[in-house]
N, C-alpha and C positions, 0 to 999 in steps of 0.2 A: 871650164874654159869658155870665154865669151864667144858668142855666135854673131856673125855679121851677115848683112845682105849687101851685095855689090850690084847696083842697078844700072847695068850698062847695056841691057838688051830688054826685050819683052819678057824674058824669063830671068829674073834675078838669080845671081849666083850666091848660094849660101855656103859659108865656110866658117870653121872654128879656128881661132888663133889667139895667142896671148895679147895681141894688140892690133888695132885697126890698120897699121902700116903693112900688115901681111896681105892686104888686098891685092897688091901687085902680083904676088905669087898665084893667087886665085885667078886673077885676070890672065896671066900668062898661060895658065892651064886650059883656057877655053878659046883663046885667039891664036891661031897659027901664024902670026906675023913673023916675018924674017927680021931679025935684029942682031947687031954685032955685040952689043953689051947692054947692061941694065939701063944706062943713061939714054941710049937710043930707044929702048922700049918705053921708058918713062916719057920721053918727048912725044912719041907716037900716041901713047895712051892719053896723055894730057891734051893733045890736039883733038882726039876723038871725044874726050869728056867735055871739052870746051864747046865743040860742035853740038853735042847732044844736049848740054845743059844751057848753053847761051851765056855761061858765066866764065870768068877768068879762072884758070886752073894753073897754079904754080907747080913746077916740077924740078926746082933747084935742089930740094931734099924730099925724101920719102915722107917725112913728117908734114911738110908744107902741103905736099900733094894730097895726103890723107885728110888733112884739115879742110882743104878746099873741096874735096869730094864730099865730105860730111856737110859742109855749108851749102853745097849745091844739091843736097838731098840724094846723092848717088851712092852713098855709103852710110850704113847705119848699123849700130849694135842692136840686136833684137833679143827678146826673151826666148829661152829654150822652152818650147811648148811641148809638154809630154801629154800624149793622148791616152 
């Protein structure tokens, strides 16, 4: 399964998922924001990502959000390094 890094703090969040769009679930797991539904969470997360990156982040769909996070360098697929 692919491994990703979500770079939304000084300590990137590493997670495994079948697709990059799963970054929202990883993000929800570490930020205790109060939100009524997934759309509210996406709006808050996109606002934060925009502030951190200085780039526009769309949140109309999870796919667009993930694509913009990748373009901003805040989300990337990484190799699984076995030591």
